[in-house]
N, C-alpha and C positions, 0 to 999 in steps of 0.2 A: 504493500500500500504506500509506503514511504517513497519507494522508487517510482511508483506511478505518479505521485505528486510532483516529484522532481521532473519527470518527463512532461507533465502538464504545464508546469511553469516555463519550461523551455519552449514549448509550443506557443504559449501565450506571448512570450517575448519575440517570437518570430512572425507574429501576425503582421501583415503588410500595413495595416492601419493602426498599429499600436502607438499610443501616445507616449511621450517621454515619461510621464508619471507611471503609466502601466508597465513600460519597459523596466523602469527602475524597480518598481515593486515586485514584478515577476522574477527578475534575476536575483534580487536580494533575497527573496524567500527561497528561491532555488538553492542559493548558496547556503542559507541557514539549514535547510533540510540535508544538503550534502554533508555539511559539517556534523550534524547530529548523527547521520548514518555512519560517518567515519569514526566517531569517538564514543558511540554508545557502549562499547565493550572495553573501553580503555581504563586501566587501573590508575589510581592516583599515584603521584610521584612524591618523594620526600621533599618537604617544603624548604629544607635548608640547602638543597642542591639547586639545580637549574629549574626554570619554569616547568610546571607539571607536564605540559605538552612536550617539552624539549627532551625529557629523559625517557618517558614511557610510551607516549602515544604514537611516536614515530613508527613503531612496529605494528600498529593496528590499522588495517585497511588503508594504506597510503594512497591507493589509486582513487578512492572516493574522496579523501581529504584533498588530494591534488585537484580533483574536479571542482571543489568549492573554491580553491585558489584561482583556478582559471576563470571561473565565473566572475569572481570579484575583480580580477585584473581587467576583464572585458568591461565591467561596470565603470571602473575608474578611468578607462580610456574614453568611454562615452560621456561620462560626467566628471571631468578632471577637477572641477572646483568643489566637489562634494567631499568635505573633510570627513564626514561620518563613514563614507564608503572606504576612504583610505585607511581610517582607523580599523575598520573591519578587515581590510586586506592585511594589515599588520598582524592581527590576531590569527588569520589563516596561516600566515608564515610561521607563527609560533606553534600552532597546532601540528605543523609538519616538522617541527624541530629545526626550522630554518631561522635561527636567531639573526644571522647576518642580513637576510632579506627583510625581516621585521624591523631591524634597526634602520636600514636604509629607508623604509617606508615612513617610519616615525620621524626621521630626520627631515624628510620632505614635508611632512605635516607641520613640524615645529618651525620650519623656515618661513611658512606662510601664515601660521597660526601659533605664535610663540606662547600664548597663554592657554592653549588647549590642554585641559587637565587629563583627559583620557590618554592622549599621546604622551604627556609628560610621565605619568605613572608607569606606563608600559615601557617607555624608553629607559626610565630609571631601573625598572625590573630587569631589562636586558643588560644594562651596564653592570648591575650587581651580579648577574649570572656569569658575566665575563670577568669577574674579579676586579672591576673598576669601582672599588668600594666607595671611596670619597666622592667620586664623580656622580655616583648614583643618588646620593642623599638629597640634593636640592630638587631633583626631578621627582623622586618618590614623595618627598614632603609637600612640594607645591601641588603635585597631582592630587594627593589626598586632601589637602586643604581646599582644593577647588570644589569638592563635593559634586562633581559632575557625574552623570550616570556612567556606570561601569568602573568607577574608581574605588568603590567601597568593597574591597576584596581582602580577605584575611591574609593572603600571601603578600600583599603590598605592605600591610602593617608589620608583618613578620620580617620582611626583608629590610624595611626601613629601620626597625629597632635593631636588627642584627648588624646593619651597617654602622649605626651610631655606636654600638658597643665596640666594634672593631677599630674604628678610627679614633675613638676616645671622645670624651664629652667635657667641654670646658665648664659645664654647669656645676661640676663637683670640684671646686677649689683649683681648677686648672689642671687636675690630674688626668693623665691619659687613660689608664685602665679603669673601666667602670666596675671591674670585678675585684678590685682591691681597695677596701675602704677602711679608714681608721676606726669608724664607729658604725654599727649597724643602723643607727638612727639618722644617718646622713640623708640630706634631701634627695629624692629620686632624680635620676638622670633623665635626659631627653629620651633615651631609649625606652625607659620604663614608662615615661609619659605616653609614648605612642603605643606601647603594649597595653597600657590602661585604656586608652581610647579604643584599641582593637577589642579589648574585653567588653567595654561598654557597648560597642556596636554589635556584640554577639558573636564575634569571630573566635575568641579564645575563651576557654573555660575559666581562666583566671590570668592575672598578670604573669604568673609563673608557669602555668600549664598552657602551652601554646601550640599543641598539636592541632592539625587541621582536618584530619580524617578520623572521626570519633564516633563512638556509640554512646548516646546519652544515658545518664543514670548510673554509670559504673562508679564504684568506690574510687575516690581520688585522694591519694596521699603520696608524698615523695618516697618515703622509705617503708619497706615492708619486712615483717619477720616471716620465717618459713611457715609458722603456724597460721599466720594470717592468710597466706596464699593458698593453703590447703595442699601444697606440694611438698610436704615434709619428706615423703619417701624419696623424692628426687634430691633433696638438699642435704639432710642431716645424716649423721652416723647412727648406728643402731644404739639405742639407749641400753645400758647394762641390765636394767630390770626386765627388758624384753628380749634378752639375748637368746632365749630358747624358742621364741616365737618365729615362725617362718614367714615373716612379713618382708616387705620390699626394702627394708633399710640397708641390706647388704649391697644394694646397687646405688647407694647415695653418692653424690658428687664428693662430699667431704670425706667419705670413707675411702674413696678410690683416687684421691687427688694426686698421690705420688705417681700412680700408674699413668694418669692423664698427663701429668707434668713430664714424665720421662718420654712419652710419645711425642709431646710437643717439642721437647729439646732435641730429639732425634731429627725431627723435621727441620728445626732451626739450624742444625749442624750441617745439613746438606748444602752443597754449593749450587744447587739448581734454582735458588731464589724463590722458594715456594711461598714465602710470606710476601704479599704484594703491598705497596704503599696505600694508605688510606686515600680514597678517591673523592670524598665529598667536600673537600676544601674546608675542613673543620680545624686545621692546625694553624696557629699563628707562627709557630716555628718548631723545629725538631723533626724526628723521624718516628713514624708510627706504622707498623706493618700488621697485616691481618692474614689469617689462613682459614678460609671458610669451609665448613663441613655441610651445613644445610643453609639454603637460601629460599625464602618464601615457601617454606614447607616442603622443599624438594631436596633430597639427598644428592650430594655431589660425589659419585662413586670414586672418581679419580683421587679426590682428596682423602676419602675415608680409607683408601688402600694403604695410605701411609700411617694411619692411626687407627688400626682395626679395633683395639680394645675400647678406645674411647667411643667409637661409633656404635659398637655392640652394646655398650652400657646405655647409651642414649636411646636406642631403638625401643627400649622398654617404656619410654615416657612420651606418648603421643602429644601431651600438652606442650612439649618442646619441639619434637620433630615435625609435628603437624601444624605448627604455628605459621600460617601463611603471611603473617605480618611481622616476621622477625627473621633472625639468623642465629646460627650456632657457629662460633668461630674462636680461634685463638687470637690474642692481641698482644703484640710486643711493642713496648714503647721505650725509646732510648732516652738517656739523660738530656736535659735541656729542652724537652718538649712541653709545649703549652697548647691545650685544646680549647678553642674559644667557647664561651657560653653558648649552648645550643639546646634544642629540644628535638626529640624524635617526632616522626610523622603522625603517630596514632596513639590513642589511649587504650588500645585493645590488647596490649601486651605489657608484661613486666620483664625487667632485665636482671639476670643473675650474673654476678662476677665472682668466679672462683679464683682465689689467689694461688698462683703456682710458683713464681719466683718473685719475691717482693723484697727490695732493699730495705734496710732497717729504718731509714729516714728519707723524707723528701718526696714521697708519692702520695698525692691527695686527690680526692674527688669531692666536689661540692654539688649538692642537689637542693635547689632553692635556698632556704635560710634555716635549715635544720642542722643541728650539731655544730657547735662552735669549736674552732681549732685556733690555738695560739702558739706561735713559735716558742722555742725554749728561751728563757730570759737571757739577756746579754751578760757577758763577764762583768765582774764587779767594777773593773777599771773602765768599762765602756761608758761613754757618755750616753745619758738617757735618750737624747735626741737621735742617736744613731740606731736606736732600737727599730727593727724592721716593722712595717705596718702589720696589723693583725689580719691574718687570713681567717675569715670566719666561715662558719657553716660547712666544715669539711670533715670527711672521714678518711681513714687510711685502710688499705687492704691488709689482710693477714694471710700467710700461706696456709692452705688447707681449709680456709673459711670462706663462706659465701656471703656476699653483700647483695641485697635485693632492693631495687628501686624502680620507680616508674619513670622511664626516660621521656615521657611526654612533658615532664617538668624540666625546667631549665637546669642543666648541669654543666660542669666544667672540670677539667683535669689539669694538674701540674705534675710533671716528672722532673724533679730537681735533685734526684739521687745521683750517686756516682757509678751506677750500673743499671742494666736494663730491668724493666718490669714486665713480667709475663703473667697474663691472666687468661681464663677461659670464660667466654661470654655465651650464655644460654638464654635465649628469649623464650618466654612461655606465654600462653594465652592468659589474658586477665581472667581470674577465677570466676568472675560473675557472668561471663559470657556463656550462653547456653550452647548446646551442641548444634542446634539449628543455626544460631548466629555465626558460630565459627565456620560452619559449612558455607554460609551465604556470603561472608565477607570476601571482598576482592583482595588479591595479594598486594603487598607493598614490600 
């Protein structure tokens, strides 16, 4: 039926007596239907990476999406002064993953309509995805402030706040990092102002929980205990009082952490470079490698061949291996690495970190504003002014122990030790999701 409508709009545009208004309306609606047909099955993309269309939708029905692009190109040739059509053409380029084409279109729009909010916010979005962080800020900010139709999108608030966090914010005593504050009560930065606006507009669950692909009504808290998740068998060692009971505790991550660690170290020792660099542009500096075993609920057999005991253990836990909105992977982080404040794409999962090789000092993770960390006091001779600023709301990993947090909340990592940190990351379904919900959710 949708294809029939597309053909009908084409026929209407080809009528010999079609008026300009009819031609414009018919072709525009044809392009809209072509876009819908091309993206109706596309999964959402991680908001912290490229625009949603740029990463995921390029692999879904590209021929139909290109049909929409050709229709809009024809329209802009017939009506070259119609800014709205050109803005739609830019979106069509984005839906095909053609950021360069979209950027060119929005540059043309801004050359003739420099105050157009729709073009500004999309142009800023593209600059941000190309890692032109500082340059993206005025376009995103002014586009959102315009209030024009099409600008009130959670991704724009997300990327503006993220850009402000990365370049620094002079609203906090001229300090560059927004993630290092002397006192927790310091006035909110510009980044958190925009996150607050995004929350008030209904795009974020809260200032801290900023995932964009969510299921409403799920319990939301930054840190979880194994008991709260209901996945105790996956996490904990067998309690002594239940030693004789044939329950699943013998397969727990914490009980088998040394075996998991040894397999990971064997993979690290190979010269084939099996750990690949983090690819989501989350690092300010440093080296961060990952070795993935499951992605979007699908096992990677070639990876599991190198760590058979680990994969065999995990296959007993479908809440992890079947989590279509998560991954299971090893993560190695070298000294001198800082991971920007960021959030995951969805509230449908919880993230487990099993410590494998943890230096005694210098590795920290912050998730929102829970659990304060203060560096060791300075030597007695040290001037008090030289005391380093307080790193607050942080936790540290421990070898053989699991940390569980909801990565839809803002979190941040520092690796300031003198040797590498190795952990095992296991994403699991949020325990309040029903079986039917888990089945119906699209992969991320």
